[in-house]
C-alpha positions in Angstrom: 0.1 0.0 -0.3 3.1 2.3 1.1 4.2 1.6 -2.5 1.2 2.1 -4.5 0.2 5.3 -2.8 2.2 8.8 -1.3 -1.5 9.9 0.3 -1.8 8.0 3.1 -2.6 9.4 6.3 -3.2 6.7 9.1 -3.2 3.3 9.4 -6.3 1.6 11.9 -5.4 -1.4 14.1 -8.3 -3.4 14.3 -8.7 -7.0 15.3 -11.3 -9.6 17.2 -10.8 -10.2 20.5 -8.6 -13.1 22.2 -9.8 -14.8 25.6 -6.7 -13.6 27.1 -6.3 -9.8 26.6 -2.7 -10.0 27.1 -1.7 -12.6 24.8 -4.2 -10.9 22.0 -2.5 -7.4 22.6 0.8 -8.9 22.5 -0.4 -10.2 18.8 -1.4 -7.0 18.1 1.9 -6.1 19.2 3.8 -8.1 17.1 1.6 -6.8 13.9 2.3 -3.2 14.9 5.9 -3.5 15.3 5.9 -5.0 11.5 3.8 -2.4 9.8 6.0 0.5 11.5 8.9 -0.6 10.6 7.8 0.1 6.7 5.7 2.8 7.8 6.7 6.3 5.9 7.3 9.0 8.7 4.3 11.1 9.6 2.0 8.1 8.9 -0.1 7.9 12.5 -0.6 4.4 13.8 -4.2 4.0 15.4 -5.4 0.7 17.6 -9.3 -0.4 18.4 -8.3 -2.7 21.0 -9.4 -4.9 24.2 -7.1 -3.2 26.9 -5.1 -6.0 28.6 -5.1 -7.2 32.1 -1.3 -5.7 32.3 -1.5 -2.5 31.7 2.1 -2.0 31.6 1.8 -3.6 28.0 0.8 -0.1 27.1 4.0 1.1 27.0 5.1 -1.8 24.9 2.6 -0.3 22.4 3.8 2.7 22.4 7.2 1.4 22.1 5.7 -0.3 19.2 5.1 2.4 17.4 1.7 3.5 18.4 0.2 6.7 18.2 -3.0 6.6 19.8 -5.3 4.1 21.4 -9.4 3.1 21.4 -10.9 1.0 24.2 -14.5 0.3 23.4 -16.7 0.8 26.6 -19.8 1.3 23.6 -22.1 2.4 26.2 -21.7 4.4 29.3 -24.7 3.4 31.8 -23.7 0.5 34.2 -27.1 -1.7 34.1 -26.7 -1.3 29.9 -23.4 -2.1 29.6 -24.4 -5.3 31.9 -26.7 -6.4 29.5 -25.3 -5.4 26.0 -21.7 -5.9 26.6 -22.0 -9.0 28.2 -18.6 -9.9 26.9 -17.0 -7.3 28.1 -19.3 -7.0 31.3 -18.0 -11.2 32.4 -14.5 -11.5 31.1 -13.2 -7.3 31.9 -15.6 -5.5 33.3 -16.4 -1.4 33.6 -14.1 -0.5 36.4 -11.5 -1.9 34.6 -12.0 -0.2 31.7 -12.0 3.2 33.3 -8.7 2.0 34.9 -7.0 1.1 31.6 -8.0 4.4 30.2 -6.5 6.3 33.2 -3.3 4.0 32.6 -3.2 4.9 28.6 -3.6 8.6 29.1 -0.5 8.4 31.4 1.0 6.6 28.5 0.0 8.2 25.4 -1.2 11.8 26.9 -4.3 13.6 27.1 -6.0 13.5 24.0 -4.8 10.4 22.4 -6.4 8.2 24.0 -10.3 7.2 23.0 -13.6 5.6 24.1 -15.8 4.1 21.6 -19.5 4.7 21.8 -22.1 3.3 20.0 -24.9 5.8 19.0 -28.4 5.1 19.8 -27.8 2.0 22.1 -28.6 4.4 25.6 -30.4 7.9 26.5 -28.3 10.7 25.4 -28.2 12.0 28.8 -26.3 8.8 30.1 -24.1 9.4 27.0 -23.5 13.3 27.8 -22.7 12.1 31.4 -20.0 9.4 29.8 -18.5 12.2 27.8 -17.9 15.2 30.5 -16.5 11.9 32.6 -14.2 10.7 30.2 -13.3 14.1 29.3 -11.8 15.1 32.5 -9.4 12.1 32.7 -8.1 13.5 29.3 -10.1 10.6 27.0 -11.4 11.6 23.8 -15.0 10.7 23.3 -15.4 8.7 19.4 -18.9 7.8 18.3 -20.3 4.8 15.8 -24.1 5.8 15.2 -25.9 2.4 15.7 -27.6 0.5 12.6 -29.0 -2.9 12.9 -27.4 -6.0 11.2 -28.8 -8.5 9.8 -28.4 -11.7 12.0 -27.6 -9.3 15.3 -29.0 -9.4 18.2 -30.4 -6.4 17.5 -31.3 -6.6 13.9 -34.9 -5.3 14.7 -33.6 -2.4 17.1 -34.6 1.0 15.2 -31.5 3.2 14.6 -31.4 6.6 16.6 -33.6 9.2 15.6 -32.5 12.5 13.7 -32.9 14.3 16.8 -30.9 11.9 18.8 -28.0 12.4 16.6 -27.9 16.0 16.8 -28.6 15.9 19.9 -25.4 13.8 20.6 -23.2 15.5 18.1 -23.5 18.7 20.0 -22.8 17.7 23.2 -19.7 15.7 21.8 -18.8 19.0 19.7 -18.9 21.2 23.3 -16.2 18.7 24.5 -14.4 18.7 21.7 -14.1 22.6 21.9 -13.5 22.9 26.0 -10.9 20.1 25.6 -9.3 21.3 23.0 -9.7 17.6 21.2 -8.9 15.9 18.0 -11.0 13.1 16.1 -9.1 9.9 15.6 -8.9 11.0 11.5 -8.9 14.8 11.2 -8.9 14.1 7.5 -11.3 12.1 5.9 -13.0 10.9 8.8 -14.4 6.9 8.4 -18.1 5.7 7.2 -20.0 5.4 10.5 -19.1 8.4 12.7 -19.4 11.6 12.6 -16.4 12.6 15.1 -14.5 14.4 11.8 -17.7 16.3 11.0 -18.4 17.4 14.4 -14.8 18.4 15.1 -14.7 20.5 11.8 -18.1 22.5 13.5 -20.3 21.4 11.3 -23.3 20.6 14.4 -22.2 24.2 16.2 
């Protein structure tokens, strides 16, 4: 890819979740090191992953060449997290996620650690509460908009309304402005996220 294109700005590392969180992250570190070794200067390495049980491994991620990291909490509301994110609730736990976020900020710095939310799975009010708490510890809220996938557990759940999305985007925009946060991809954006458009002020 680097040989065929000179305008690549980001490499996004994203994988499934291993039942051993440390081993799963070590696999990703190995891949990251291999890719970082051939990545031109100026290209940002980003990773969406489950946090490890051994939080010292976050230092290994940075040494391997990672610039920004994202842990997907999905929903902030405690009860909804337990129901919607059963695997993360039972195998890692909501409180450990917050511990991992704090450690990530200490390793990568304020504004370089992200928490992924899924817009539409919880009330806007609890999502905003999550934005504010995470921003207070230096974590940037990132949002993917819920869409019902065929054959998924939520295949018959309705996507969020326009009003929900506007309230969500405006609240996220205020958090970005107040804390001088940037989205993961300042240029280009992604297909199912409004982060870049929010940061550019489209919802002010």
